[in-house]
N, C-alpha and C positions, 0 to 999 in steps of 0.2 A: 514318538515323532510329533513335532509341533506343527500346527496349522497356522501359517502366516497369512494374515488378511491385510491387504493394503488399504490404507485410508487416504482419501483425497482431501484437498482443501475444502471442496464442496461438501463432502461427507462430514467434515468438521464444522460446517456452518460458515465458512469463509466464502465471500462472493468477490472474486478478483475483479470482475468487470465493474461492480459497484465501487470498489476501492479506487480503481483507475478513474472512474467518473468523478469521484469526490476530489481527487488530486487535481483534475482538470478544472473543477469549479472553484477551488480555493487558490490556485496558482497566482492570480492577480493580487489577491489580498496579502498572501505570504510574501510576494515580491516587494511590497511596500515596507516590509519589516527588515529588509536586508541591511546588514551592517558590515563594516570591514572585517569583523571577527568571524563572519560566516565563511566556512571553507567549501561548502557544496550547495547544490541546488535542491529543489523539491521534485520528487518523482523521478 
């Protein structure tokens, strides 16, 4: 029998809230680089 242990993003060292905060901080700078070739937005 195998023991399946679930691993969360937090357990793996990923901080989703910090990532979202980073996206919010850089949106203005990234928006300035927009070109016609860009198909999507950020975040």
